[in-house]
C-alpha positions in Angstrom: -66.2 -20.9 -41.2 -68.5 -22.4 -43.7 -71.5 -20.7 -42.0 -69.9 -17.4 -41.6 -69.1 -17.3 -45.3 -72.6 -18.1 -46.0 -74.0 -15.4 -43.6 -71.7 -12.8 -44.8 -72.9 -13.3 -48.3 -76.4 -13.3 -47.5 -75.9 -10.4 -45.3 -74.3 -8.6 -48.5 -77.5 -9.1 -50.5 -80.2 -8.8 -48.1 -79.0 -6.6 -45.4 -78.7 -7.0 -41.4 -82.1 -6.8 -40.4 -83.0 -10.4 -42.5 -80.6 -12.2 -40.3 -80.1 -12.7 -36.4 -76.5 -11.8 -36.3 -74.4 -12.7 -32.8 -71.2 -11.0 -31.6 -70.3 -14.8 -31.0 -70.2 -15.4 -35.0 -67.0 -16.3 -36.5 -66.7 -14.0 -39.6 -63.9 -14.6 -42.2 -61.3 -12.3 -42.8 -59.3 -11.3 -46.1 -59.5 -14.9 -47.3 -63.2 -14.7 -47.8 -63.1 -12.2 -50.0 -59.6 -13.4 -52.0 -60.8 -15.1 -55.5 -58.8 -18.3 -55.0 -60.5 -19.1 -51.5 -63.9 -17.9 -51.3 -66.8 -20.4 -52.6 -69.0 -17.6 -54.3 -68.5 -17.8 -58.2 -70.4 -14.2 -58.5 -67.8 -12.5 -56.2 -64.8 -14.3 -58.3 -66.2 -12.5 -61.3 -67.9 -9.2 -60.0 -66.6 -7.9 -56.8 -69.6 -6.1 -55.0 -69.4 -2.4 -55.4 -67.6 -0.4 -52.5 -70.9 1.6 -52.0 -73.0 -1.4 -50.8 -70.6 -2.7 -48.1 -71.0 1.5 -46.9 -74.7 1.3 -47.0 -74.9 -2.2 -45.1 -72.6 -0.4 -42.2 -73.9 3.3 -42.3 -77.8 2.3 -42.2 -78.0 -0.6 -39.9 -80.0 -0.3 -36.8 -78.1 -3.2 -34.9 -74.9 -2.9 -33.3 -72.6 -4.6 -35.5 -70.0 -7.2 -34.3 -66.5 -5.7 -34.1 -65.3 -8.8 -36.6 -68.4 -8.4 -39.0 -67.6 -4.6 -39.3 -63.4 -5.5 -39.9 -64.9 -8.1 -42.5 -66.9 -6.0 -44.4 -64.5 -3.0 -44.6 -62.0 -5.5 -45.7 -64.3 -6.6 -48.3 -65.2 -2.9 -49.2 -61.0 -2.5 -49.7 -60.8 -5.1 -52.1 -63.4 -4.3 -54.1 -62.0 -1.1 -54.6 -58.7 -2.5 -56.4 -60.9 -2.5 -59.7 -62.1 1.2 -60.0 -60.0 3.3 -62.2 -57.3 5.7 -61.3 -58.0 9.5 -62.0 -54.3 11.6 -63.2 -53.6 14.8 -61.9 -55.1 17.1 -59.8 -58.7 16.4 -58.3 -60.9 18.5 -56.2 -63.8 16.8 -54.9 -66.9 19.0 -53.6 -69.3 16.3 -51.2 -73.0 18.2 -50.5 -73.7 17.7 -46.8 -76.8 19.9 -46.8 -79.8 19.4 -45.2 -81.8 17.9 -48.4 -79.1 15.2 -48.9 -80.7 13.2 -46.4 -83.7 12.1 -48.7 -83.2 8.9 -49.6 -81.1 8.1 -52.7 -84.4 6.1 -54.1 -87.7 4.9 -53.2 -86.7 1.3 -52.5 -83.5 1.8 -50.4 -82.5 3.1 -47.1 -79.1 4.7 -48.2 -79.2 8.3 -48.3 -78.1 11.0 -50.8 -75.4 12.0 -48.3 -74.4 8.3 -47.6 -73.7 7.8 -51.4 -71.9 11.1 -51.6 -69.7 10.6 -48.8 -69.0 7.4 -50.0 -67.6 8.5 -53.4 -65.9 11.3 -51.7 -63.9 8.7 -49.7 -63.2 6.9 -52.5 -62.2 9.6 -54.7 -60.5 11.7 -52.2 -57.7 8.8 -51.0 -56.6 8.9 -54.3 -53.2 10.8 -55.1 -53.5 14.4 -56.0 -56.7 14.8 -54.6 -58.5 17.3 -52.2 -61.9 17.2 -50.8 -64.2 19.6 -49.8 -67.2 19.3 -47.3 -69.9 22.2 -48.1 -73.4 23.2 -46.6 -73.8 26.8 -45.5 -70.2 26.6 -44.9 -67.2 25.0 -46.4 -64.2 22.8 -44.8 -61.3 21.4 -46.7 -61.2 17.5 -45.4 -58.1 15.7 -44.8 -57.9 12.3 -46.0 -54.2 11.4 -46.2 -53.7 9.6 -43.3 -56.9 7.7 -43.5 -56.4 3.7 -43.7 -59.5 3.0 -45.9 -62.3 4.1 -47.9 -65.0 3.7 -45.2 -63.0 5.6 -42.6 -62.6 8.3 -45.5 -66.7 8.7 -45.9 -67.1 8.5 -42.2 -64.5 11.3 -41.5 -66.4 13.4 -44.5 -69.5 12.8 -42.7 -68.6 13.8 -39.4 -68.2 17.5 -40.5 -71.8 17.7 -41.5 -72.3 19.8 -38.5 -69.4 21.9 -38.8 -70.7 23.0 -42.4 -74.6 23.6 -41.4 -77.4 22.6 -43.5 -77.6 25.2 -46.5 -76.4 24.8 -49.7 -73.8 27.4 -50.4 -71.1 26.3 -52.7 -69.7 29.0 -54.1 -67.0 29.8 -51.1 -65.8 26.4 -51.6 -65.2 26.9 -55.2 -63.4 30.5 -54.4 -61.1 28.7 -52.0 -60.5 25.9 -54.1 -60.1 27.8 -57.1 -56.8 29.8 -56.0 -55.1 26.7 -57.4 -55.0 24.5 -60.8 -57.0 21.5 -60.8 -57.3 19.0 -63.8 -61.2 18.1 -62.7 -63.7 19.2 -60.5 -66.1 16.6 -59.1 -69.4 17.5 -57.4 -71.2 15.1 -55.6 -74.7 17.1 -54.9 -78.5 17.3 -55.6 -77.9 20.2 -57.3 -80.1 22.6 -54.6 -77.4 25.5 -54.5 -78.3 28.5 -53.5 -75.6 31.0 -55.2 -73.7 31.4 -58.2 -71.5 28.7 -58.2 -72.0 27.0 -61.5 -71.5 30.1 -63.1 -68.2 30.8 -61.0 -67.3 26.9 -62.3 -67.7 27.5 -65.8 -65.5 30.7 -65.6 -62.6 28.5 -63.8 -63.1 25.8 -67.2 -62.6 28.7 -69.5 -59.6 29.7 -68.0 -57.6 26.3 -69.1 -58.5 24.2 -71.5 -57.0 21.1 -69.9 -59.9 21.4 -66.9 -62.9 19.4 -66.8 -66.0 19.0 -64.3 -68.3 16.4 -63.4 -71.5 17.3 -61.4 -73.2 13.7 -60.0 -76.8 15.1 -59.5 -77.3 12.3 -56.6 -81.4 13.5 -56.7 -81.7 11.0 -59.9 -84.0 12.4 -62.0 -84.3 16.0 -61.1 -83.7 18.9 -63.2 -80.0 20.0 -63.7 -78.9 23.3 -63.4 -75.2 22.7 -64.0 -74.9 22.2 -67.4 -74.0 24.6 -70.5 -70.2 24.0 -70.9 -68.5 21.6 -73.2 -66.1 20.6 -70.7 -68.6 20.3 -67.9 -70.9 16.9 -67.3 -73.8 16.5 -65.5 -74.9 13.3 -64.4 -77.9 11.8 -62.7 -77.6 8.7 -60.2 -74.7 7.1 -58.1 -72.2 4.6 -58.9 -68.7 3.7 -58.0 -68.1 2.9 -61.4 -68.1 6.7 -61.8 -64.2 6.8 -61.7 -63.5 4.6 -64.8 -66.5 6.3 -66.4 -64.5 9.8 -65.6 -61.0 8.0 -66.7 -62.3 6.8 -69.9 -64.1 10.3 -70.9 -60.4 11.7 -70.6 -58.8 9.2 -72.6 -58.2 10.3 -76.8 -60.4 7.1 -77.4 -62.5 6.8 -74.9 -64.8 4.0 -76.7 -61.8 2.1 -76.9 -61.1 2.1 -73.4 -64.8 1.2 -72.1 -64.8 -1.8 -74.9 -61.5 -2.9 -72.8 -63.6 -3.3 -69.9 -66.3 -5.6 -71.8 -65.8 -9.5 -72.0 -67.2 -8.9 -75.5 -64.5 -6.9 -76.9 -63.1 -9.8 -79.2 -66.6 -9.9 -80.8 -66.7 -6.0 -81.9 
């Protein structure tokens, strides 16, 4: 068991390709990721982010042993416990167009689509959230009966062939905007081919309680979604965006952010 814990920790840092993983290896379950039991102080203070476990599973070229897959999924669920909870009603739009196959960075193997589906799964399982996958067409993706964030991400990504490879967001907006949402979250590389952004601004104008967040997974590419005081566009990707959104919607965001930092007492 000691060997399997160390191996799993090394896989979490370096990936599957750096190690020979045999189906007969024993891998830890819940106790390996319990702060009281596992031997890694790094994980005790900063649990690994959910997207790293998802990337390991989704991008590995090897046949992952079921015990390892189960352990990684457990680790992902454990790390999700620290993420912020969004209040009210949320609509998440996940871009599954062809351009989302591009890598998230030049130094990694995870794609923009992997990142979008991961974050869509994390947000989509929260209470009051509805998920829409879009490409040439769109589809509402039900996640109410999904037991884990990893499986939620996989369900979203499986709709890829149903929605097609284009980037038409407006039809999904029109279907969703028939009802009220407190916030709109769009996970995309912003290569949208219709008038979706102007429609989003009109939706925000109709109710001052509404907010929108566009996460441009192409990173440093130019953003076309700005121009509204309650529409925020961000370049890049992190699961901590949930904490960030929750903080921005508080009366005093700075106080909430400082409350998560160990330096709060020095401020």
